[in-house]
N, C-alpha and C positions, 0 to 999 in steps of 0.2 A: 357449497357452504363448507364441506369439510377442508377440500381444495384450498378456497377464502381463507380460511381458520387456520391450516398450517402456513400460509402465505404468510397471516400478519403474525403470529407467531415466529417466524425464522426473521422479518425484519425487526421486529422489537429485540431479537437477541442478537442481530449483526449489530443494531444501537448499542444495546446493555454491553457488549464485547468493547466497539469502540470508548465506549464511555470507560469499563474499565483499563484500557490502554492510556487513553489521556492523564486519566488521573494517575497510572505507573509512572507517564512521561513527565507530570508535573511534581511527584512526589519522590519517585525511587523507591518505589516499593513496590517490586515484582510480586507480591500477594494481592493487592488489587488489581495488577493486570490479569490474575488469574482467576476473578471472583466469579464470573459468569459460567466458566468452564468448571467450577466446581461443584456447580447444583444449582439447582433452580426449578422451574417448572417447566421447560423445556427437555424433550429427549435429547439423546445420543445422536439420532441420528440431523435432529435441528440444529444442536452443537456443532456438529460436523460441517455442516450445511453452513455457518454461519463462518465460520473459521475459514472456509474457502472462499468465502464471500471476501471477508476481509484481507484474506491472503497472508502474505509473510510479513504483513505489520502490524499482523498478534503475538509477533515475538518485538515487536520494534525498541522495546526498554531495554532487551537484553541486547541489541545492535547499538543503541545510541548511547547509551548510561552503563553499558559493561555489568547489568544485574542480572544475575543468575535467573533462569526462568524457575516456576514455582515445577515441581516434577509433575504435577497433576495436568498441568497446563502444555506441559511439554506432552505428553503421553497424548494429548487430545490431538493438539497441535499434529501430531506424527500421524493416527491414527486416518486425521482428516484427507493427508495427501496420501496413504496408500489407498485409503477408500476412495479415492474419486480421484483417479488419472485423469488426464484428457484423451478423449475419443479421436480415433484418425482422423476424422473432420472435422475437429475442433477448433473456433478460431485462433488467430495468432493470438492473441491477447490472451485467450484461455490458457494456451501453451507456455506461453511468458509467466503466468500468476504461478502456474504449478512449478514450474523452471526456478521461479526466484524461493519459493515454499521450499524445494528441494537442498536447495544451496544454503538455505536457514539453519536447517537442520545438519548440513554438512558441516557447518563451521561448528557446532555443538559436536562435534563427533559422535554424528545418529545414524551409521548406515542405513540403507532404506536400498532394496531389490530395484527400484527405478534405475535403468540404465543414465537417465540423465542426471542423476544424482552421485553415482560409482564415477562419471567422468567431468569434472570441475570443466573441461573442455568444450563439452556438445551442449554447447548451445543450439537454442531453434533461431530459425531464419530470421532475420528482420530487415529485409528487401522491402518486404511493401510498406516500412514506412519512406522510403528513398522518396516515392515519386508521389508519397501522400499528400494532399493540399494541409494547408495551416489550420486549417479547421480541423480537419482528420486528423491532423498531426496532435494539435492540442487533447483535443477529444481521447486518444490514445494512451497520449503519456499521462494522461488524469486516472484513464484508469490502471495505466502500470505503475504509479503513481510509490508504490513498496520496492521498485528499482529504483527511486530517485535515493542514493544515501553517499555518504561522505566517502571519496578515495574510491568508489565503485567505477568497475569496468568491465562492461558487455555492450553487446551490440545496440540495443535501444541506448543506454547511455551516450556512446557513440553517435548514433541519429540525432540525440537531443542538441548534443554539444554542436553537431556541424549546422542549426538552425534555430540559434536564439533569439535573433527576430521574430522569426516565426510563432515559438513560442509564445515573446511577448504580445504579438498581436492575438495570439487564442486566450490570453490570459485577459487583455482589456475587452474583449468579445465575450468571455463567460460572465465578466464584472456589468456588463453594460445590459445581458440577458438575464442579468439576476440566480445565473449556476453556479452557486457558490461551492458547492462540490467540487467541479473542473474548475472553476478559479482557483480551489485552495491547491489541488492535486496539480496545478500547472504552475503556482506561484512557488510550490517546493522544487520543484525543477530546476527554476528560475532562480533558488537561492546557490543551485550548484555550479550553474554555467557561467562562462566566460562569454563578455561580447554582448551582454542585454544593454540596451540603451539606456544611459543615465533618464533620459528624458521620462521612462517608466513610473520612476518613483515607486518603483516595487514596494519597500518599506509602508508608505503611506499605504499604498493598495492594500496589501494583507491584511493591517489595519485596521481598513475599510470593510473587508470582506469578513474579518473575524467579528467586526462589529454587527454587521447586519446577516450574517450563515452563521457566526460560530455558536449557536445553540443546537445546532447538529452536531450531535459529537464527531460524524464521519468528518465532517469540515476541520473540527476541533480538532481531531487528529493530523491531519493533513497539515496545518497551521502550529501545532506542536511540533513538529518533525521539522518544519522551515526553518523555526528558531532555534532549535537545538542544531539540527546538521552543521550550521558552519565552524562549530565548535566538535563537532562528533566524529569520531575515531570508529573504523568496525574491529570485530574480535579478531 
């Protein structure tokens, strides 16, 4: 029962944190982005774990809107990166998520002892995406949606750029399966890719995802990012 209660608390904290980010993206108010991190019923460990789940998107308003992060929010984010480095046998998506978080801190001149954070060129391997089927590719890109940023350049982004049609197929599949979170993540990538088929009707598709799944703040976060990114500029 205790494990179930902790899991429910973590899930709720993730949703609250995602809601804060969505609110900040819509309003441009960094304080809203840090509301869940500043206090609440969840303990520090649960909050750090929630930040790990959301990944670099916890600082997305800073990236897309050039809004300075709340100092308390930034401290919790940095603690989450330091406290939970990926294990040696971690899945590639976990390693890339950590790398993205460390890079977000680099942009804010927040040094870490993590070797990946100290060397901007030390990217994890992304060769595993080259041979992935389009279904797997779309799933992994949706998981790694925090890497989908305007002007971004990394191995995962390059893999996505090479396969816009496959990502489009994955987006359609996710919509048909009513997997709104995957559809929103794939749609976020598609807003940045060249070569997306015009027949996809991406804008209409994203509107449909918003209508059907936008009440989930994790879905809304991806949709807000997709809305803002064409005009976004990295720090």
